[in-house]
KEKE-710244 format. One record per residue: chain; x, y, z of N, C-alpha, C, O in turn; residue in one letter; residue number from 1. Coordinates in nm, 2 decimals, decimal comma. Layout:
# KEKE-710244
MILO   chain      n.u      n.v      n.w     ca.u     ca.v     ca.w      c.u      c.v      c.w      o.u      o.v      o.w   res     n
MILO       A        X        Y        Z        X        Y        Z        X        Y        Z        X        Y        Z     a   NUM
...
# end
This chain:
# KEKE-710244
MILO   chain      n.u      n.v      n.w     ca.u     ca.v     ca.w      c.u      c.v      c.w      o.u      o.v      o.w   res     n
MILO       A     0,08    -0,12     0,00     0,00     0,00     0,00     0,09     0,12     0,00     0,15     0,15     0,10     m     1
MILO       A     0,09     0,20    -0,11     0,17     0,32    -0,12     0,09     0,44    -0,09    -0,03     0,44    -0,13     k     2
MILO       A     0,15     0,54    -0,03     0,08     0,66     0,00     0,15     0,78    -0,07     0,27     0,78    -0,06     r     3
MILO       A     0,08     0,86    -0,13     0,14     0,97    -0,21     0,21     1,08    -0,13     0,31     1,12    -0,16     g     4
MILO       A     0,15     1,11    -0,01     0,21     1,22     0,07     0,31     1,17     0,16     0,38     1,26     0,22     g     5
MILO       A     0,32     1,05     0,19     0,42     1,00     0,28     0,38     1,01     0,42     0,26     1,04     0,45     g     6
MILO       A     0,47     0,99     0,52     0,44     1,00     0,66     0,50     1,14     0,71     0,61     1,17     0,68     v     7
MILO       A     0,41     1,21     0,78     0,45     1,34     0,84     0,45     1,33     0,99     0,35     1,30     1,05     h     8
MILO       A     0,56     1,36     1,05     0,57     1,37     1,20     0,56     1,52     1,23     0,64     1,60     1,20     t     9
MILO       A     0,44     1,55     1,30     0,41     1,69     1,32     0,37     1,71     1,47     0,33     1,62     1,54     t    10
MILO       A     0,39     1,84     1,52     0,34     1,87     1,65     0,18     1,85     1,66     0,12     1,89     1,56     p    11
MILO       A     0,13     1,80     1,77    -0,01     1,78     1,78    -0,08     1,92     1,79    -0,02     2,01     1,83     a    12
MILO       A    -0,21     1,92     1,74    -0,28     2,04     1,74    -0,30     2,10     1,88    -0,30     2,22     1,90     a    13
MILO       A    -0,31     2,01     1,98    -0,32     2,06     2,12    -0,19     2,10     2,18    -0,19     2,15     2,29     e    14
MILO       A    -0,08     2,09     2,11     0,05     2,12     2,15     0,10     2,05     2,27     0,18     2,09     2,35     r    15
MILO       A     0,05     1,93     2,29     0,09     1,85     2,40     0,15     1,71     2,36     0,14     1,61     2,44     d    16
MILO       A     0,20     1,70     2,24     0,26     1,58     2,19     0,29     1,59     2,04     0,29     1,70     1,99     g    17
MILO       A     0,31     1,47     1,98     0,34     1,46     1,84     0,26     1,36     1,77     0,22     1,26     1,84     w    18
MILO       A     0,23     1,38     1,65     0,14     1,29     1,57     0,22     1,24     1,45     0,31     1,31     1,40     w    19
MILO       A     0,19     1,13     1,40     0,23     1,08     1,27     0,11     1,07     1,18     0,01     1,00     1,22     n    20
MILO       A     0,11     1,14     1,07     0,00     1,15     0,98     0,04     1,09     0,84     0,15     1,10     0,80     k    21
MILO       A    -0,06     1,02     0,78    -0,05     0,97     0,65    -0,18     1,01     0,58    -0,29     0,98     0,62     v    22
MILO       A    -0,16     1,08     0,46    -0,28     1,13     0,39    -0,37     1,22     0,48    -0,49     1,21     0,46     d    23
MILO       A    -0,31     1,29     0,57    -0,39     1,38     0,66    -0,46     1,31     0,77    -0,52     1,38     0,86     g    24
MILO       A    -0,45     1,18     0,78    -0,51     1,11     0,90    -0,40     1,08     1,00    -0,29     1,04     0,97     r    25
MILO       A    -0,44     1,10     1,13    -0,35     1,07     1,24    -0,35     0,92     1,26    -0,45     0,86     1,29     v    26
MILO       A    -0,23     0,86     1,25    -0,22     0,71     1,27    -0,15     0,68     1,40    -0,17     0,57     1,45     l    27
MILO       A    -0,08     0,77     1,46    -0,02     0,74     1,59     0,00     0,88     1,66     0,03     0,98     1,60     s    28
MILO       A    -0,01     0,87     1,80     0,01     0,98     1,88     0,12     0,95     1,99     0,13     0,84     2,04     r    29
MILO       A     0,21     1,05     2,01     0,32     1,02     2,10     0,34     1,14     2,19     0,31     1,26     2,15     h    30
MILO       A     0,39     1,12     2,31     0,42     1,23     2,41     0,55     1,30     2,37     0,56     1,42     2,38     r    31
MILO       A     0,65     1,23     2,32     0,78     1,28     2,29     0,81     1,28     2,14     0,77     1,19     2,07     l    32
MILO       A     0,88     1,38     2,09     0,92     1,38     1,95     1,00     1,27     1,91     0,98     1,21     1,80     k    33
MILO       A     1,10     1,23     1,99     1,19     1,12     1,96     1,11     0,99     1,94     1,14     0,91     1,85     v    34
MILO       A     1,00     0,97     2,02     0,92     0,85     2,00     0,84     0,85     1,87     0,83     0,76     1,80     e    35
MILO       A     0,79     0,97     1,84     0,71     0,99     1,72     0,80     0,97     1,59     0,75     0,91     1,50     a    36
MILO       A     0,92     1,02     1,60     1,01     1,01     1,48     1,04     0,86     1,46     1,04     0,82     1,34     v    37
MILO       A     1,07     0,79     1,56     1,10     0,65     1,55     0,98     0,57     1,49     1,00     0,49     1,40     a    38
MILO       A     0,86     0,60     1,54     0,74     0,53     1,49     0,72     0,57     1,34     0,68     0,49     1,26     a    39
MILO       A     0,73     0,70     1,31     0,71     0,75     1,18     0,81     0,69     1,08     0,78     0,66     0,97     g    40
MILO       A     0,94     0,68     1,12     1,04     0,61     1,04     1,00     0,47     1,00     1,01     0,43     0,89     r    41
MILO       A     0,95     0,40     1,10     0,91     0,26     1,08     0,79     0,25     0,99     0,79     0,16     0,90     e    42
MILO       A     0,70     0,34     1,00     0,58     0,34     0,91     0,63     0,37     0,77     0,58     0,31     0,67     m    43
MILO       A     0,72     0,47     0,75     0,76     0,51     0,62     0,84     0,39     0,55     0,82     0,37     0,43     a    44
MILO       A     0,92     0,32     0,63     0,99     0,21     0,58     0,89     0,10     0,53     0,91     0,04     0,43     r    45
MILO       A     0,79     0,07     0,62     0,69    -0,03     0,59     0,61     0,00     0,46     0,58    -0,08     0,38     r    46
MILO       A     0,57     0,13     0,45     0,50     0,18     0,33     0,58     0,21     0,21     0,53     0,24     0,10     l    47
MILO       A     0,71     0,22     0,23     0,81     0,26     0,13     0,78     0,40     0,07     0,76     0,41    -0,05     q    48
MILO       A     0,77     0,49     0,16     0,74     0,63     0,12     0,84     0,73     0,19     0,93     0,68     0,26     v    49
MILO       A     0,82     0,86     0,17     0,90     0,96     0,23     0,86     0,99     0,37     0,74     0,99     0,40     e    50
MILO       A     0,95     1,01     0,46     0,92     1,05     0,60     0,96     1,20     0,62     1,08     1,23     0,60     h    51
MILO       A     0,87     1,28     0,65     0,89     1,43     0,67     0,88     1,46     0,81     0,77     1,43     0,87     t    52
MILO       A     0,98     1,52     0,87     0,98     1,55     1,01     0,97     1,70     1,03     1,05     1,78     0,96     i    53
MILO       A     0,88     1,75     1,11     0,85     1,89     1,13     0,91     1,94     1,26     0,92     1,86     1,35     h    54
MILO       A     0,94     2,07     1,27     0,98     2,13     1,40     0,85     2,17     1,47     0,74     2,15     1,42     r    55
MILO       A     0,87     2,22     1,59     0,76     2,26     1,67     0,68     2,37     1,61     0,56     2,38     1,63     e    56
MILO       A     0,74     2,46     1,53     0,67     2,56     1,46     0,60     2,52     1,33     0,54     2,60     1,26     d    57
MILO       A     0,61     2,39     1,30     0,55     2,34     1,18     0,64     2,33     1,06     0,60     2,27     0,96     g    58
MILO       A     0,75     2,40     1,06     0,84     2,40     0,94     0,91     2,26     0,93     0,93     2,19     1,03     q    59
MILO       A     0,94     2,23     0,81     1,00     2,10     0,78     1,15     2,11     0,82     1,22     2,20     0,79     i    60
MILO       A     1,19     2,01     0,90     1,33     2,01     0,94     1,41     1,90     0,88     1,54     1,91     0,86     s    61
MILO       A     1,35     1,79     0,83     1,42     1,68     0,77     1,33     1,60     0,68     1,21     1,58     0,72     e    62
MILO       A     1,38     1,54     0,58     1,31     1,45     0,49     1,40     1,33     0,46     1,52     1,34     0,44     k    63
MILO       A     1,34     1,21     0,47     1,41     1,08     0,44     1,32     1,00     0,35     1,20     0,98     0,38     n    64
MILO       A     1,37     0,94     0,24     1,30     0,86     0,15     1,33     0,71     0,18     1,45     0,68     0,18     s    65
MILO       A     1,23     0,63     0,19     1,24     0,49     0,21     1,18     0,41     0,10     1,16     0,29     0,12     y    66
MILO       A     1,16     0,47    -0,01     1,10     0,39    -0,12     1,17     0,43    -0,25     1,29     0,46    -0,25     g    67
MILO       A     1,10     0,43    -0,36     1,15     0,47    -0,49     1,16     0,62    -0,50     1,06     0,68    -0,52     n    68
MILO       A     1,28     0,67    -0,47     1,30     0,82    -0,47     1,30     0,88    -0,61     1,39     0,84    -0,69     d    69
MILO       A     1,20     0,96    -0,65     1,20     1,02    -0,78     1,31     1,12    -0,81     1,34     1,15    -0,92     p    70
MILO       A     1,37     1,17    -0,70     1,48     1,27    -0,71     1,60     1,22    -0,63     1,63     1,28    -0,53     f    71
MILO       A     1,67     1,11    -0,67     1,78     1,07    -0,59     1,89     1,17    -0,59     1,91     1,25    -0,68     p    72
MILO       A     1,97     1,17    -0,48     2,09     1,26    -0,48     2,19     1,23    -0,59     2,21     1,12    -0,62     p    73
MILO       A     2,25     1,34    -0,64     2,35     1,32    -0,74     2,48     1,29    -0,68     2,51     1,34    -0,57     k    74
MILO       A     2,56     1,20    -0,74     2,69     1,16    -0,70     2,78     1,28    -0,71     2,80     1,34    -0,82     d    75
MILO       A     2,85     1,32    -0,60     2,93     1,43    -0,60     3,07     1,41    -0,66     3,15     1,50    -0,67     g    76
MILO       A     3,10     1,29    -0,69     3,23     1,26    -0,75     3,24     1,30    -0,89     3,35     1,28    -0,95     r    77
# end
């Protein structure tokens, strides 16, 4: 089952935790960011999609691809 938007680890709307969302739906809730990131990474690996990690202000801090990356990094050599 592939998902177009990937997994997003975001601050919870209530600001008292972190969520992992796929296609806008909350699939897991966590008290700590480190727990949410680990769970989101595992979801992204299982679904073979991109994992996007957000900061507390909602800005993207990191992206990791665990599937068929349409824009792979270019070899610097």
